[in-house]
C-alpha positions in Angstrom: 0.0 0.0 0.0 1.4 3.4 -0.9 0.0 6.9 -0.6 1.3 9.1 -3.4 1.5 12.9 -4.0 -0.8 12.7 -7.1 -2.7 15.8 -6.3 -5.1 18.1 -8.1 -6.4 21.0 -6.0 -7.6 19.3 -2.8 -7.9 15.8 -4.4 -5.6 13.1 -3.2 -5.4 9.5 -4.6 -4.4 6.6 -2.5 -2.5 4.0 -4.6 -2.3 0.3 -3.9 1.1 -1.0 -4.9 2.7 -4.4 -3.9 6.4 -4.4 -2.9 7.8 -4.9 -6.4 5.7 -2.1 -7.8 6.6 0.1 -4.9 10.3 -0.5 -5.5 9.8 0.9 -9.1 7.7 3.8 -7.8 10.2 4.8 -5.1 13.2 4.8 -7.5 14.6 8.3 -8.1 16.3 7.2 -11.4 15.4 9.3 -14.4 15.2 6.2 -16.7 13.8 2.9 -15.3 13.9 -0.4 -17.2 11.6 -3.1 -15.9 11.7 -6.7 -17.1 8.8 -8.6 -15.6 6.8 -11.7 -16.1 3.1 -11.8 -17.2 0.6 -10.7 -14.5 3.3 -9.1 -12.4 1.4 -5.8 -12.6 3.5 -3.8 -15.0 0.5 -2.0 -16.6 -0.8 -0.9 -13.2 2.5 0.7 -12.1 2.6 2.3 -15.6 -0.8 3.9 -15.1 0.1 5.1 -11.6 3.3 6.7 -13.0 1.4 8.4 -15.8 -1.2 9.8 -13.4 1.5 11.2 -11.2 3.5 12.6 -14.1 0.6 14.5 -15.7 -0.3 16.2 -12.4 3.2 17.7 -12.0 3.6 21.4 -12.7 7.4 21.5 -12.1 10.2 19.0 -12.8 13.9 19.4 -12.2 13.5 23.2 -12.0 11.5 23.3 -15.3 7.9 24.6 -15.3 5.5 22.2 -16.9 2.5 23.5 -18.7 0.2 22.2 -21.4 3.0 22.4 -24.0 4.7 19.4 -22.3 2.8 16.2 -22.6 3.0 12.7 -21.1 3.0 9.7 -23.5 2.0 6.1 -23.1 3.4 4.1 -26.0 2.6 0.5 -26.8 3.5 -1.5 -29.9 0.2 -0.5 -31.6 -2.4 2.2 -30.7 -5.2 -0.3 -30.5 -3.1 -2.3 -28.0 -2.3 0.9 -26.0 -6.0 1.7 -25.7 -6.9 -1.8 -24.5 -4.1 -1.9 -21.9 -4.1 1.5 -20.3 -7.3 3.5 -21.0 -9.6 1.9 -18.4 -6.8 1.7 -15.9 -6.2 5.4 -16.2 -9.9 6.2 -15.8 -10.2 4.0 -12.7 -7.1 5.4 -11.1 -7.6 9.1 -11.9 -11.4 9.4 -11.8 -13.4 12.3 -13.3 -13.5 15.9 -12.1 -17.2 15.8 -11.5 -16.7 13.0 -8.9 -13.7 14.7 -7.3 -11.2 13.1 -9.6 -8.4 14.3 -11.9 -9.8 13.9 -15.4 -11.3 17.1 -16.9 -11.8 15.9 -20.5 -10.9 13.0 -22.9 -11.0 12.1 -26.5 -11.2 8.4 -27.3 -10.8 8.7 -31.0 -7.7 10.9 -30.8 -6.4 9.0 -27.8 -5.8 11.6 -25.1 -6.9 12.3 -21.5 -6.7 15.9 -20.1 -6.1 16.4 -16.4 -7.7 19.2 -14.4 -4.5 21.2 -14.7 -4.7 21.3 -18.5 -1.9 18.8 -19.2 -2.6 15.7 -21.3 -1.7 12.0 -21.4 -1.5 10.8 -25.0 -2.1 7.1 -25.9 0.2 6.2 -28.8 1.2 3.3 -30.9 4.9 2.7 -31.9 3.6 1.3 -35.3 3.0 4.9 -36.4 6.3 6.5 -35.4 5.5 9.8 -37.2 2.6 10.4 -34.7 5.2 10.5 -31.9 7.1 13.5 -33.3 6.7 17.2 -32.8 5.8 17.6 -29.1 7.9 18.1 -25.9 7.6 15.4 -23.3 8.0 15.4 -19.5 7.4 11.7 -19.1 6.9 8.6 -21.3 6.1 4.9 -20.7 7.2 2.5 -23.4 5.2 -0.7 -22.7 6.3 -4.0 -24.2 9.4 -2.2 -25.5 10.8 -5.5 -26.8 8.1 -5.5 -29.5 9.0 -2.0 -30.7 11.7 -0.8 -33.1 14.8 0.5 -31.3 14.7 3.8 -33.2 11.4 4.8 -31.6 13.4 5.5 -28.4 16.8 6.3 -29.9 15.7 8.7 -32.7 12.3 10.1 -31.5 11.3 9.8 -27.8 14.7 10.5 -26.2 15.1 13.9 -27.9 11.5 14.9 -27.0 12.4 14.6 -23.3 15.5 16.9 -23.6 13.8 20.4 -22.9 12.7 19.6 -19.4 15.0 16.6 -18.6 12.0 14.3 -18.8 11.8 10.8 -17.5 11.1 7.4 -19.1 9.8 4.0 -17.9 10.5 1.0 -20.1 8.5 -2.1 -19.2 7.9 -5.4 -20.8 8.4 -9.2 -20.9 11.7 -10.1 -22.6 11.7 -11.3 -26.2 15.2 -12.6 -26.5 18.4 -10.6 -26.4 17.3 -7.7 -28.5 17.4 -3.9 -27.9 15.3 -4.3 -24.7 18.0 -6.7 -23.4 20.8 -4.3 -24.2 19.0 -1.4 -22.5 18.3 -3.6 -19.4 21.9 -4.7 -19.2 23.2 -1.2 -19.6 20.9 0.0 -16.7 21.9 -3.0 -14.6 25.7 -3.1 -15.1 26.2 0.7 -15.9 29.3 0.2 -18.1 31.5 3.2 -18.5 32.3 2.3 -22.0 30.3 0.8 -24.8 31.5 -2.9 -25.2 31.3 -2.7 -29.0 32.4 0.8 -29.9 34.6 1.5 -26.9 33.0 5.0 -26.6 32.2 6.5 -23.2 28.7 5.6 -21.9 26.7 7.3 -19.1 24.3 5.0 -17.3 24.4 6.9 -14.0 20.8 7.9 -14.1 19.4 4.5 -15.1 18.1 1.7 -13.0 17.0 -1.9 -13.9 14.4 -4.0 -12.2 13.6 -7.6 -12.7 10.6 -9.4 -11.4 8.9 -12.8 -12.0 5.2 -13.3 -12.3 5.2 -15.0 -9.0 6.5 -11.8 -7.3 2.9 -10.5 -7.5 1.5 -11.2 -4.0 -2.0 -10.5 -5.2 -1.9 -13.7 -7.3 -3.3 -16.8 -5.6 -0.8 -19.6 -4.9 -2.9 -21.9 -7.1 -2.5 -19.6 -10.0 1.2 -19.3 -9.5 1.5 -23.1 -9.5 -0.5 -23.2 -12.7 1.7 -20.7 -14.4 4.8 -22.9 -13.6 3.2 -26.2 -14.5 1.0 -27.8 -17.2 2.4 -28.6 -20.6 4.5 -25.4 -20.8 8.1 -25.8 -22.0 11.0 -24.6 -19.9 11.7 -21.9 -22.5 8.1 -20.5 -22.2 8.2 -20.5 -18.4 11.6 -18.8 -18.4 10.5 -16.1 -20.8 6.9 -15.5 -19.9 6.9 -16.2 -16.1 10.5 -15.8 -15.0 11.2 -12.8 -17.4 14.4 -14.4 -18.5 16.1 -13.0 -21.6 16.4 -16.3 -23.4 16.7 -15.9 -27.2 17.1 -19.2 -29.1 13.8 -20.5 -27.8 15.1 -24.0 -27.9 15.1 -24.2 -31.7 18.7 -25.6 -31.8 19.5 -26.9 -28.4 16.5 -27.6 -26.1 17.0 -27.2 -22.3 14.5 -30.1 -21.9 17.1 -32.4 -23.4 19.5 -31.9 -20.5 18.2 -33.8 -17.5 19.2 -32.6 -14.0 20.2 -35.4 -11.7 20.8 -35.3 -8.0 24.2 -37.1 -8.0 27.0 -38.1 -10.3 27.9 -41.8 -10.7 30.4 -43.2 -8.2 34.0 -41.9 -8.9 35.3 -45.3 -9.7 33.1 -45.5 -12.8 33.9 -43.9 -16.1 36.5 -41.3 -17.1 36.9 -37.7 -16.0 37.5 -34.8 -18.4 38.2 -31.1 -17.5 38.0 -28.5 -20.3 38.8 -24.9 -19.9 37.7 -22.0 -22.1 39.6 -18.8 -21.1 38.3 -15.3 -21.7 40.7 -12.6 -22.9 42.3 -11.0 -19.9 42.8 -7.5 -21.3 40.8 -5.5 -23.8 41.4 -1.8 -24.2 38.7 0.8 -24.6 38.8 4.5 -25.2 41.7 6.0 -23.2 43.2 2.6 -22.5 40.4 1.7 -20.1 39.8 -2.1 -19.7 36.4 -3.4 -20.8 34.5 -6.2 -19.3 35.2 -9.5 -21.1 33.5 -12.9 -21.4 33.8 -15.2 -18.5 36.4 -17.9 -18.2 34.8 -21.4 -17.7 36.0 -24.7 -16.2 33.8 -27.7 -17.0 34.1 -31.0 -15.2 32.6 -34.0 -16.9 32.4 -37.7 -16.0 31.7 -40.0 -18.9 30.2 -43.4 -18.1 29.6 -45.6 -21.1 27.8 -43.4 -23.6 26.6 -40.7 -21.1 28.1 -37.4 -20.1 27.5 -36.3 -16.5 28.4 -32.6 -16.1 29.6 -32.7 -12.5 30.4 -29.0 -12.1 30.8 -25.8 -14.1 32.8 -22.9 -12.7 32.7 -19.5 -14.3 33.8 -16.0 -13.6 35.7 -12.9 -14.6 39.1 -14.0 -13.4 42.5 -12.6 -14.3 45.3 -14.9 -15.5 46.5 -15.8 -12.0 43.0 -16.5 -10.6 42.3 -18.7 -13.6 45.4 -20.7 -13.1 44.7 -21.2 -9.4 41.1 -22.3 -10.0 42.3 -24.8 -12.6 44.9 -26.4 -10.3 42.5 -26.5 -7.3 40.0 -28.3 -9.6 42.6 -30.8 -10.8 43.5 -31.7 -7.3 39.9 -33.2 -6.9 40.8 -35.9 -9.4 43.5 -38.5 -9.3 43.2 -39.1 -13.0 41.5 -36.8 -15.5 42.2 -35.7 -19.0 42.7 -31.9 -19.0 42.6 -29.5 -21.9 42.7 -25.7 -22.5 41.6 -23.9 -25.7 44.6 -22.8 -27.7 45.4 -19.2 -28.0 46.9 -16.2 -26.3 44.9 -16.7 -23.2 46.3 -20.2 -22.7 49.8 -18.8 -23.0 49.0 -16.1 -20.5 48.1 -18.6 -17.7 50.9 -21.2 -18.6 53.5 -19.7 -16.2 51.0 -19.4 -13.3 49.8 -23.0 -13.9 53.4 -24.3 -13.6 53.9 -22.2 -10.4 50.7 -23.5 -8.8 51.3 -27.1 -9.9 54.6 -27.1 -8.2 53.2 -25.4 -5.1 50.4 -28.0 -4.7 52.3 -31.0 -6.0 49.7 -31.5 -8.7 51.2 -32.2 -12.1 49.0 -32.7 -15.2 49.7 -32.7 -18.9 47.9 -29.9 -20.6 46.2 -31.0 -23.9 45.6 -28.2 -26.4 42.0 -27.9 -27.6 41.6 -26.7 -31.2 38.7 -25.5 -33.3 39.9 -27.7 -36.1 38.9 -25.2 -38.8 35.3 -25.3 -37.7 33.1 -22.3 -36.9 32.2 -22.2 -33.2 28.5 -22.7 -33.9 29.1 -25.8 -36.0 31.5 -27.2 -33.5 29.1 -26.8 -30.6 26.3 -28.3 -32.6 28.4 -31.3 -33.7 29.5 -32.0 -30.2 26.2 -31.5 -28.3 23.1 -31.6 -30.4 22.9 -35.3 -31.3 24.1 -36.5 -28.0 21.6 -34.2 -26.1 18.7 -35.4 -28.3 19.5 -38.9 -27.1 19.4 -37.7 -23.5 23.1 -38.6 -23.1 24.1 -35.3 -21.4 23.0 -35.0 -17.8 23.6 -32.1 -15.4 24.4 -32.8 -11.8 22.3 -30.4 -9.7 24.2 -27.2 -8.8 23.9 -23.5 -8.7 25.4 -23.3 -12.2 22.5 -25.2 -13.8 20.3 -22.2 -14.7 23.4 -20.3 -16.0 24.3 -23.1 -18.4 20.7 -23.9 -19.4 20.2 -20.2 -20.2 23.1 -20.4 -22.7 21.7 -23.6 -24.1 18.3 -21.9 -24.7 19.9 -18.8 -26.2 22.2 -20.6 -28.6 23.1 -19.5 -31.3 22.0 -15.9 -30.8 25.0 -13.7 -31.6 24.2 -11.4 -28.7 24.1 -14.2 -26.2 26.9 -15.7 -24.2 28.1 -19.2 -25.2 31.3 -19.6 -23.2 29.8 -22.4 -21.0 28.5 -24.6 -23.8 31.7 -23.8 -25.8 33.8 -25.3 -23.0 31.4 -28.2 -22.7 31.6 -29.0 -26.4 35.4 -29.3 -26.1 34.8 -32.5 -24.0 33.9 -34.2 -27.3 37.4 -33.5 -28.7 39.2 -34.4 -25.5 37.4 -37.7 -25.2 38.0 -38.8 -28.8 40.3 -41.8 -29.1 43.1 -41.2 -31.5 44.1 -44.2 -33.5 47.1 -42.8 -35.4 49.9 -40.4 -34.8 48.3 -36.9 -34.3 51.0 -35.4 -36.5 49.5 -37.2 -39.5 46.1 -35.6 -38.9 45.8 -32.2 -40.6 42.7 -31.1 -38.8 40.9 -32.7 -35.8 37.6 -34.3 -36.6 35.3 -35.9 -34.0 34.9 -39.6 -34.3 32.0 -40.3 -32.0 28.9 -41.4 -34.0 26.5 -40.0 -31.4 27.9 -36.5 -31.9 26.5 -36.0 -35.4 23.9 -33.4 -36.1 
């Protein structure tokens, strides 16, 4: 329950907000990005925010009059009307009944408050209709379904005169422009990871909520949303508001069964594969940028089945990576161990030798190679056929969701794939070589189960 300062003359509106909605409402950030599951209550907090914004007469030292409007933008105008019109009427009420609405025009899509300012109901499918007016506040609802230029080229400039605010809300639709905006607001990078140019996210805030975070939903409804015949991908996107993007079209998370325990250690053979991230990447002014994560995968193969025992991942430097590798090796008396070839491998080599001597743990490092294959093809070759036959099982651990997320995303170019890349290298490491390796020009997998 929250009582707001949405006032008009002597009128005061008491607003009912659950804790998640209240967190959004209380944020002082100029730009708020909300990724939330279905039925969380995104539209309600949008309507409340619109009502509050249209009643303001001053913002950040700028006087607000009828020249500065408030926008509610949905993917289409018809959708915008269906979502927000009745909510605004119910929240604001009409002047004759002591409410805040003086006038309205359903055909043209606007509501006029008692102070003369207006909320316009708009559709992003007609971008020209969004131009030509100054804004103090805007809600972009289901932003993932709009074109990125609606914000970049039209709305953002319209807010400039009075330093207006924006609320982006929606359920994720893969790793698109909504994902990039959400991650920018969440991580606040000082430099753009692609261009290396300075970036300012200081006045942004990201929020993430699942459908089940709505306390007004009955427990029976929450269980229904998480059950039935829904796929893992649908639940993750629609209920958990996860930014999965592949949709299970190539690798399906359902193929990877989670088991409680690995087989006994005296069964099968152990493999440890390492995919190291670059340790240094320079941005503008020589500033280091955030890189992909380094990954250590531990797999036990029993007969024809892979048991993924553990996956470690993190933004480690070269020394940390070497230490984590050697500590992992100490858990196994016998395991084949490989690192992806390249400069990163060379960067950790000295530290690996140092820690192996310190711990008395000596292992032969096998160099993992891409064999002339594109990464996507190599991952598919190694994992798809085997996973379809339910021959890759994940031992329950905190890393499960992280890896399954990459599996669901693959092969989206915006998504991370370092975990499944390291896992795919197990196929190469476990291949039995029947002739001198020097006679083989390029590595090719020999396992019949690994075919696409």
